[in-house]
C-alpha positions as CSV (number, residue, x, y, z in Angstrom):
1,M,0.0,0.0,0.0
2,P,1.5,3.4,-1.0
3,T,2.5,5.8,1.7
4,T,0.0,8.7,2.2
5,Y,1.5,12.1,2.6
6,Q,-0.4,15.1,4.0
7,L,0.2,18.8,3.4
8,P,1.3,20.6,6.6
9,A,-1.4,22.1,8.7
10,L,-1.5,25.8,8.2
11,R,-3.1,28.6,10.2
12,G,-3.0,31.0,7.3
13,L,-1.9,31.2,3.7
14,G,1.1,33.3,4.7
15,E,2.6,30.1,6.1
16,L,2.8,28.6,2.6
17,A,5.6,31.1,1.7
18,G,8.3,28.8,3.2
19,T,6.8,25.6,2.1
20,K,8.2,23.8,-1.0
21,P,6.4,21.1,-2.9
22,V,7.8,17.6,-2.8
23,I,7.8,15.8,-6.1
24,L,6.6,12.2,-6.2
25,I,8.3,10.0,-8.9
26,D,6.6,6.7,-9.9
27,S,8.8,3.7,-8.9
28,R,8.4,2.3,-12.4
29,E,9.9,5.3,-14.1
30,Q,13.0,3.9,-15.8
31,V,15.0,7.1,-16.2
32,P,13.4,9.7,-13.8
33,L,13.9,13.4,-14.2
34,K,16.3,15.0,-11.8
35,F,15.0,17.7,-9.6
36,S,17.8,19.9,-8.2
37,R,15.7,22.6,-6.5
38,L,13.0,20.5,-5.0
39,E,12.9,17.4,-2.9
40,S,11.6,14.3,-4.6
41,R,10.5,10.9,-3.4
42,V,10.0,7.6,-5.2
43,E,6.8,5.6,-4.7
44,T,4.4,3.7,-6.8
45,L,1.8,6.0,-8.3
46,A,-1.6,4.7,-9.4
47,T,-1.5,6.8,-12.6
48,A,1.2,8.9,-14.3
49,D,4.9,9.3,-13.7
50,Y,5.0,12.4,-11.5
51,S,2.8,14.0,-8.9
52,V,3.1,16.2,-5.7
53,V,3.0,15.1,-2.1
54,G,-0.5,15.7,-0.8
55,L,-1.9,16.2,-4.2
56,S,-1.5,12.8,-5.8
57,E,-5.2,12.4,-6.3
58,L,-5.4,15.8,-8.1
59,F,-2.1,16.4,-9.9
60,A,-0.5,14.1,-12.5
61,V,2.2,14.4,-15.2
62,E,2.7,11.5,-17.7
63,R,6.1,11.8,-19.4
64,K,7.0,10.3,-22.8
65,T,10.0,10.6,-25.0
66,V,9.2,11.3,-28.7
67,A,10.0,7.6,-29.5
68,D,7.7,6.4,-26.6
69,F,4.9,8.7,-27.7
70,V,5.2,7.6,-31.3
71,S,5.0,3.9,-30.2
72,C,1.7,4.9,-28.3
73,C,0.1,6.1,-31.6
74,V,-0.5,2.6,-33.1
75,G,-1.7,-0.8,-32.2
76,E,-1.7,-2.4,-28.8
77,N,0.4,0.3,-27.3
78,R,-2.2,2.9,-28.3
79,E,-5.0,1.0,-26.6
80,R,-2.9,0.7,-23.4
81,F,-1.9,4.4,-23.5
82,E,-5.6,5.5,-24.1
83,R,-6.5,3.6,-21.0
84,E,-3.9,5.6,-19.1
85,L,-5.2,8.9,-20.6
86,H,-8.7,7.9,-19.6
87,R,-7.6,7.5,-16.0
88,L,-5.9,10.9,-16.1
89,R,-9.3,12.5,-16.9
90,G,-10.2,12.3,-13.2
91,Y,-7.3,14.6,-12.2
92,R,-7.8,18.3,-11.8
93,F,-4.3,19.0,-13.2
94,K,-3.0,16.6,-15.8
95,R,-0.3,17.0,-18.4
96,L,1.4,14.9,-21.0
97,L,5.0,15.9,-21.1
98,I,6.7,14.9,-24.3
99,V,10.5,15.1,-24.0
100,G,11.8,16.1,-27.4
101,S,11.1,18.6,-30.0
102,E,8.4,19.3,-32.6
103,L,11.2,19.2,-35.2
104,E,12.2,15.7,-34.1
105,I,8.6,14.6,-35.0
106,Q,8.5,16.7,-38.2
107,Q,11.7,15.1,-39.5
108,A,10.5,11.6,-38.4
109,R,13.5,11.0,-36.2
110,Y,12.0,8.0,-34.6
111,Q,11.8,4.3,-35.5
112,S,8.3,3.8,-36.9
113,R,6.6,4.0,-40.2
114,I,3.9,6.3,-38.9
115,T,4.1,9.7,-40.6
116,P,4.7,12.9,-38.7
117,K,1.3,14.1,-39.8
118,A,-0.3,11.0,-38.2
119,V,1.6,11.6,-35.0
120,F,0.4,15.2,-34.7
121,G,-3.1,14.1,-35.6
122,T,-3.0,11.5,-32.8
123,L,-1.8,14.1,-30.4
124,S,-4.6,16.4,-31.3
125,A,-7.2,13.6,-31.0
126,F,-5.8,12.7,-27.6
127,E,-6.0,16.3,-26.5
128,V,-9.7,16.6,-27.6
129,R,-10.7,13.2,-26.2
130,Y,-8.9,13.3,-22.9
131,D,-8.5,17.0,-22.1
């Protein structure tokens, strides 16, 4: 069972000034992002790769490299990824972070036969379907 973290009890909003968020990193994240200015903790998250202590039911970030995202555009991987996106719909703040550049997609610098136009179309469809 994952550890539950609580936000500190506050008497007023002024007390938030000295409080820094703590990033939660999913334990299945193979090459996690490094956070030099914020504390981070590794734990198993139900959905997504990153969240914030005390907000893990509301805040979620799913990270993909360009190659990972392209592989999520077709076949069985697409179905699995769409289930993940569907779960993210319940979060108040959710983001898909694609690590790479638009140019990388435009120049098809990935290992797949899917066209850049199809990748961008899929991204647009996901945005509309899953907010």
